[in-house]
C-alpha positions as CSV (number, residue, x, y, z in Angstrom):
1,M,-0.7,-9.0,8.3
2,A,-3.8,-7.0,7.8
3,E,-5.2,-7.8,10.9
4,C,-1.9,-6.8,12.9
5,A,-1.8,-3.4,11.0
6,R,-5.3,-2.7,11.7
7,S,-4.7,-3.3,15.3
8,V,-1.6,-1.1,15.4
9,L,-3.6,1.6,13.4
10,A,-6.5,1.7,15.5
11,S,-4.6,1.9,18.6
12,L,-2.9,5.2,17.1
13,L,-6.6,6.7,16.8
14,K,-6.9,6.2,20.4
15,P,-3.8,7.9,21.9
16,E,-3.1,8.3,25.4
17,E,-4.3,11.6,27.3
18,G,-1.7,14.2,26.1
19,E,-0.3,12.1,23.1
20,P,-1.2,13.4,19.5
21,R,-3.9,11.7,17.4
22,L,-2.5,10.0,14.1
23,A,-3.3,12.6,11.2
24,C,-2.3,10.5,8.3
25,L,-0.1,7.4,7.1
26,I,2.5,7.9,4.5
27,L,3.6,4.7,2.8
28,D,5.2,2.9,-0.2
29,C,2.9,2.0,-2.9
30,T,3.9,-1.6,-2.8
31,L,2.1,-1.7,0.7
32,T,-1.5,-1.8,-0.8
33,G,-2.8,-4.0,2.1
34,I,-1.6,-1.6,4.8
35,Q,-3.3,1.4,2.6
36,K,-6.5,-0.5,2.6
37,V,-6.7,-1.0,6.1
38,A,-6.0,2.6,6.8
39,V,-8.7,3.7,4.4
40,G,-11.0,1.4,6.0
41,L,-10.4,3.0,9.6
42,G,-10.9,6.4,8.0
43,I,-7.1,7.5,8.0
44,P,-6.0,9.8,5.2
45,T,-3.3,8.2,3.3
46,L,-0.4,9.4,1.2
47,V,1.2,6.9,-1.0
48,L,4.6,7.6,-2.4
49,Q,6.1,5.8,-5.4
50,T,9.9,5.0,-3.9
51,S,11.0,2.4,-6.4
52,S,12.9,2.8,-9.4
53,A,12.2,4.0,-12.8
54,A,12.5,0.4,-14.2
55,W,10.0,-0.9,-11.8
56,F,7.5,1.9,-12.8
57,R,8.2,1.0,-16.5
58,L,7.5,-2.8,-15.8
59,I,4.2,-1.8,-13.6
60,R,2.9,0.4,-17.0
61,S,4.0,-2.6,-19.3
62,Y,1.5,-5.1,-17.6
63,D,-1.4,-4.9,-20.1
64,M,1.1,-5.1,-23.0
65,L,2.6,-8.3,-21.6
66,Y,-0.6,-9.8,-20.9
67,E,-1.9,-9.2,-24.2
68,K,1.3,-10.7,-25.9
69,G,0.7,-13.6,-23.7
70,Y,4.1,-13.0,-21.4
71,L,1.7,-13.0,-18.4
72,P,0.9,-15.1,-16.5
73,A,4.1,-16.8,-16.8
74,Q,4.4,-19.7,-18.9
75,S,6.0,-23.0,-18.0
76,L,9.5,-23.0,-19.0
């Protein structure tokens, strides 16, 4: 997927005559691979957190869950 994204974003950096150049990329925080590609191409990015408060709480709890042995997941 990263190579496909790189190709598309690179083409937007070289627009046809009269077309506007890509100014920045606005994306969701779950698309980290796309963000890395954009940064690698020198495209400014604006990353938005569009998921729920519950998801945010889970992400913020990763360290604690790891320390308590819940992560990585144990066999059932």
